[in-house]
C-alpha positions as CSV (number, residue, x, y, z in Angstrom):
1,X,42.2,18.0,38.5
2,X,39.1,18.9,36.5
3,X,36.0,19.9,38.4
4,X,32.7,19.4,36.6
5,X,30.2,22.2,36.9
6,X,27.4,21.6,39.4
7,X,24.1,20.3,37.9
8,X,25.7,18.9,34.8
9,X,25.9,15.1,34.3
10,X,29.3,13.5,33.7
11,X,30.4,12.7,30.2
12,X,30.5,9.0,31.1
13,X,26.8,9.0,32.2
14,X,25.8,10.8,29.0
15,X,27.7,8.2,27.0
16,X,26.0,5.4,28.8
17,X,22.5,6.9,28.1
18,X,23.4,7.4,24.5
19,X,24.6,3.8,24.1
20,X,21.5,2.6,25.9
21,X,19.2,4.6,23.6
22,X,21.0,3.4,20.5
23,X,20.8,-0.2,21.7
24,X,17.0,0.2,22.3
25,X,16.5,1.8,18.9
26,X,18.4,-1.0,17.0
27,X,16.6,-3.6,19.1
28,X,13.2,-2.1,18.3
29,X,14.1,-2.0,14.6
30,X,15.2,-5.7,14.7
31,X,11.9,-6.6,16.5
32,X,9.9,-5.0,13.7
33,X,12.0,-6.0,10.7
34,X,13.2,-9.4,11.9
35,X,9.9,-11.3,11.5
36,X,9.4,-9.8,8.0
37,X,12.9,-10.9,6.9
38,X,12.3,-14.3,8.5
39,X,9.1,-14.8,6.5
40,X,10.7,-13.5,3.2
41,X,13.8,-15.8,3.6
42,X,11.5,-18.7,4.5
43,X,9.5,-18.2,1.3
44,X,12.6,-17.8,-0.9
45,X,14.4,-20.9,0.6
46,X,11.3,-23.1,0.0
47,X,10.4,-21.8,-3.4
48,X,13.7,-21.5,-5.2
49,X,14.7,-25.2,-5.2
50,X,11.4,-26.2,-6.9
51,X,11.0,-23.2,-9.1
52,X,9.8,-23.7,-12.7
53,X,9.7,-20.8,-15.2
54,X,6.6,-22.5,-16.8
55,X,4.6,-21.5,-13.7
56,X,4.5,-17.9,-15.2
57,X,2.9,-19.1,-18.5
58,X,0.7,-22.0,-17.4
59,X,-2.8,-21.8,-16.2
60,X,-3.8,-23.2,-12.8
61,X,-5.3,-26.7,-12.5
62,X,-6.7,-26.6,-9.0
63,X,-3.8,-27.6,-6.7
64,X,-1.3,-28.0,-9.5
65,X,-0.3,-26.4,-12.8
66,X,0.9,-22.8,-13.1
67,X,-0.1,-19.3,-11.9
68,X,-0.5,-17.3,-15.1
69,X,-4.2,-16.5,-14.4
70,X,-3.4,-15.5,-10.8
71,X,-0.6,-13.3,-11.8
72,X,-2.6,-11.4,-14.4
73,X,-5.6,-11.3,-12.0
74,X,-3.4,-9.7,-9.3
75,X,-2.1,-7.1,-11.7
76,X,-5.6,-6.3,-12.8
77,X,-6.7,-5.9,-9.2
78,X,-3.8,-3.7,-8.3
79,X,-4.3,-1.5,-11.4
80,X,-8.0,-1.2,-10.7
81,X,-7.3,-0.1,-7.1
82,X,-4.8,2.4,-8.3
83,X,-7.4,4.0,-10.5
84,X,-10.4,3.9,-8.1
85,X,-8.7,4.3,-4.7
86,X,-5.9,6.5,-6.1
87,X,-8.4,9.0,-7.5
88,X,-10.6,9.2,-4.4
89,X,-7.7,9.1,-1.9
90,X,-5.6,11.8,-3.6
91,X,-8.7,14.1,-4.0
92,X,-9.6,13.5,-0.4
93,X,-6.1,14.3,0.8
94,X,-6.1,17.5,-1.2
95,X,-9.4,18.5,0.3
96,X,-8.3,17.8,3.8
97,X,-5.0,19.6,3.4
98,X,-5.9,22.6,1.3
99,X,-9.6,23.3,1.8
100,X,-10.7,21.7,5.1
101,X,-8.7,24.2,7.2
102,X,-10.1,26.7,9.7
103,X,-9.4,30.5,9.5
104,X,-6.6,30.0,12.0
105,X,-4.9,27.4,9.8
106,X,-5.8,24.5,11.9
107,X,-7.0,21.2,10.4
108,X,-10.8,20.9,10.2
109,X,-12.6,18.5,7.9
110,X,-15.3,17.4,10.2
111,X,-17.3,14.4,8.9
112,X,-14.8,13.5,6.1
113,X,-11.8,13.4,8.5
114,X,-13.8,11.2,11.0
115,X,-14.9,8.9,8.1
116,X,-11.3,8.4,7.0
117,X,-10.1,7.7,10.6
118,X,-13.0,5.2,11.2
119,X,-12.5,3.4,7.8
120,X,-8.8,2.9,8.5
121,X,-9.7,1.0,11.7
122,X,-12.0,-1.6,10.1
123,X,-10.5,-5.2,9.9
124,X,-10.1,-6.4,6.3
125,X,-12.2,-9.5,6.9
126,X,-15.1,-7.3,8.2
127,X,-15.0,-5.2,5.0
128,X,-14.9,-8.4,3.0
129,X,-18.0,-9.8,4.7
130,X,-19.8,-6.5,4.3
131,X,-18.9,-6.5,0.6
132,X,-20.2,-10.1,0.3
133,X,-23.6,-9.3,1.9
134,X,-24.1,-5.9,0.2
135,X,-22.6,-6.4,-3.2
136,X,-22.4,-10.1,-4.0
137,X,-25.7,-11.1,-2.4
138,X,-27.6,-7.8,-2.0
139,X,-27.0,-6.5,-5.5
140,X,-26.7,-10.0,-7.1
141,X,-23.2,-9.3,-8.5
142,X,-21.9,-12.6,-7.3
143,X,-18.2,-13.4,-6.9
144,X,-16.6,-11.0,-9.4
145,X,-14.0,-8.3,-10.0
146,X,-16.2,-5.3,-9.3
147,X,-17.0,-6.0,-5.7
148,X,-13.4,-7.0,-5.1
149,X,-12.2,-3.7,-6.5
150,X,-14.7,-1.7,-4.4
151,X,-13.8,-3.4,-1.2
152,X,-10.0,-3.2,-1.7
153,X,-10.4,0.5,-2.7
154,X,-12.3,1.2,0.5
155,X,-9.5,-0.5,2.5
156,X,-6.7,1.6,1.1
157,X,-8.4,5.0,0.5
158,X,-7.5,6.1,4.1
159,X,-3.8,5.3,3.6
160,X,-3.7,7.3,0.4
161,X,-5.7,10.2,1.8
162,X,-3.5,10.5,4.9
163,X,-0.2,10.2,3.0
164,X,-1.4,12.8,0.5
165,X,-2.5,15.2,3.2
166,X,0.8,14.7,5.1
167,X,2.8,15.3,1.9
168,X,0.9,18.4,1.0
169,X,1.3,19.8,4.6
170,X,5.0,19.5,4.3
171,X,5.1,21.9,1.3
172,X,6.4,25.2,2.6
173,X,3.8,28.0,3.0
174,X,6.0,30.4,1.0
175,X,5.4,28.3,-2.1
176,X,1.7,29.0,-1.9
177,X,2.3,32.7,-1.1
178,X,4.8,33.0,-4.0
179,X,2.3,31.5,-6.4
180,X,-0.4,33.8,-5.2
181,X,1.9,36.8,-5.5
182,X,2.6,35.9,-9.1
183,X,-1.1,36.0,-9.8
184,X,-1.8,32.3,-10.2
185,X,-5.3,31.1,-9.6
186,X,-5.8,28.7,-6.6
187,X,-6.4,25.7,-8.9
188,X,-3.4,26.4,-11.1
189,X,-1.1,27.0,-8.1
190,X,-2.3,23.8,-6.5
191,X,-1.6,21.7,-9.7
192,X,1.6,23.3,-10.8
193,X,3.3,24.2,-7.5
194,X,1.8,22.5,-4.4
195,X,0.9,19.0,-5.7
196,X,4.1,18.9,-7.9
197,X,6.2,19.6,-4.8
198,X,4.4,16.9,-2.8
199,X,4.5,14.4,-5.6
200,X,7.2,12.1,-4.0
201,X,5.1,11.6,-0.8
202,X,1.9,11.1,-2.8
203,X,3.5,8.5,-5.1
204,X,4.9,6.7,-2.2
205,X,1.5,6.5,-0.5
206,X,-0.1,5.2,-3.7
207,X,2.5,2.4,-4.2
208,X,2.3,1.3,-0.6
209,X,-1.5,1.2,-0.9
210,X,-1.2,-0.9,-4.0
211,X,1.1,-3.2,-2.3
212,X,-1.3,-3.6,0.6
213,X,-4.1,-4.4,-1.9
214,X,-2.0,-6.9,-3.7
215,X,-1.2,-8.8,-0.5
216,X,-4.8,-9.1,0.8
217,X,-6.6,-12.4,1.2
218,X,-9.6,-12.1,3.4
219,X,-11.6,-9.5,1.5
220,X,-11.0,-11.3,-1.8
221,X,-12.2,-14.6,-0.5
222,X,-15.6,-13.1,0.1
223,X,-15.8,-11.0,-3.1
224,X,-13.5,-12.1,-5.9
225,X,-14.1,-15.8,-6.0
226,X,-11.5,-17.7,-8.0
227,X,-11.2,-19.1,-11.5
228,X,-8.7,-21.2,-13.5
229,X,-9.3,-19.0,-16.6
230,X,-7.6,-15.8,-17.7
231,X,-9.4,-12.5,-17.2
232,X,-11.7,-11.5,-20.1
233,X,-13.0,-8.1,-21.3
234,X,-16.3,-8.8,-19.4
235,X,-14.5,-9.6,-16.2
236,X,-16.2,-7.0,-14.1
237,X,-19.0,-9.5,-13.4
238,X,-16.9,-12.7,-13.4
239,X,-14.7,-14.3,-10.8
240,X,-11.0,-13.5,-11.0
241,X,-7.9,-15.3,-9.6
242,X,-5.2,-13.8,-7.4
243,X,-2.0,-15.0,-5.9
244,X,-2.9,-14.8,-2.3
245,X,-5.7,-17.4,-2.8
246,X,-3.1,-20.0,-3.8
247,X,-0.8,-19.0,-1.0
248,X,-3.6,-19.5,1.5
249,X,-5.4,-22.5,0.0
250,X,-2.6,-24.7,-1.4
251,X,-0.6,-24.6,1.8
252,X,-3.4,-26.5,3.6
253,X,-3.5,-29.2,0.9
254,X,-1.8,-32.6,1.6
255,X,0.0,-32.9,-1.7
256,X,3.6,-31.7,-2.3
257,X,2.6,-30.2,-5.7
258,X,0.1,-27.9,-4.0
259,X,2.8,-26.8,-1.5
260,X,5.2,-26.0,-4.4
261,X,2.4,-23.9,-6.1
262,X,1.8,-22.1,-2.7
263,X,5.5,-21.2,-2.3
264,X,5.8,-20.1,-6.0
265,X,2.8,-17.8,-5.5
266,X,4.4,-16.4,-2.3
267,X,7.7,-15.8,-4.1
268,X,6.0,-14.0,-7.0
269,X,4.2,-11.8,-4.6
270,X,7.4,-10.9,-2.8
271,X,9.1,-10.0,-6.1
272,X,6.2,-7.9,-7.2
273,X,6.1,-6.0,-3.9
274,X,9.9,-5.4,-3.9
275,X,9.6,-4.2,-7.5
276,X,6.9,-1.7,-6.5
277,X,9.1,-0.4,-3.6
278,X,12.1,0.0,-6.0
279,X,9.9,1.8,-8.5
280,X,8.6,4.1,-5.8
281,X,12.1,5.0,-4.7
282,X,13.2,5.7,-8.3
283,X,10.2,7.9,-8.9
284,X,10.7,9.8,-5.6
285,X,14.4,10.3,-6.4
286,X,13.8,11.6,-9.9
287,X,10.9,13.8,-8.8
288,X,13.0,15.4,-6.1
289,X,15.9,15.9,-8.6
290,X,13.6,17.7,-11.0
291,X,12.1,19.8,-8.1
292,X,15.6,20.9,-7.0
293,X,16.5,21.7,-10.5
294,X,13.4,23.8,-11.0
295,X,14.4,25.9,-7.9
């Protein structure tokens, strides 16, 4: 007969707790992922039976026609956010991680860190309305691309800054110390050693931020306007189309054709976001492979 030591739980009790924790974990994951999968499947099931390839090459005609102008407009918005918010967010994350540190190595940052935290808590519709009052009306820009880009960039800068800071903080300290011991300047070591090692996390944060910007509706309703024409070279001060407008607007229309356009726009958005996620994983995998090879 085996006697268990005093004060130690039985193996059966530990197994029950382990199974309970595993069940709770999988249940929580299903609770988070389930609604997203349900929405994606719902869009695909409704869009695929009525899908027409001509929707990719035909301009919109109100509640009918194609989505060529909206697709190109969404790509332009995402690229503009990548340039504006990506530059500001990455530089902010580098500052918070590498320079806004106390002598004891603790995070500092003061006003900039508070501003990032506060900005990340603003609802998107509030930022959209502020952009409308300040940029579209106050500066007389009207509904156009420029205020839309500025508002979307304000929304996603906190995500990029935090992901960049987190990625840089995960770089081992001996990388910095080794670069300093080799006589590298602070800026050169930051570019060639620290940022390069943190590149997978930075790229992931950038692509997630672009995905968020591409799926926004409320800020663009107040700033971008909408047009049935393709973007032009002077589009900074002209309205621009985007896919989420047709998802939100055409779904409320009574005609079946409008519903088809709405589901087509939703399906294109899903494919674009999934493509971005796949690209991010490929970039992260290749960057990590090169980093491991360099070691």
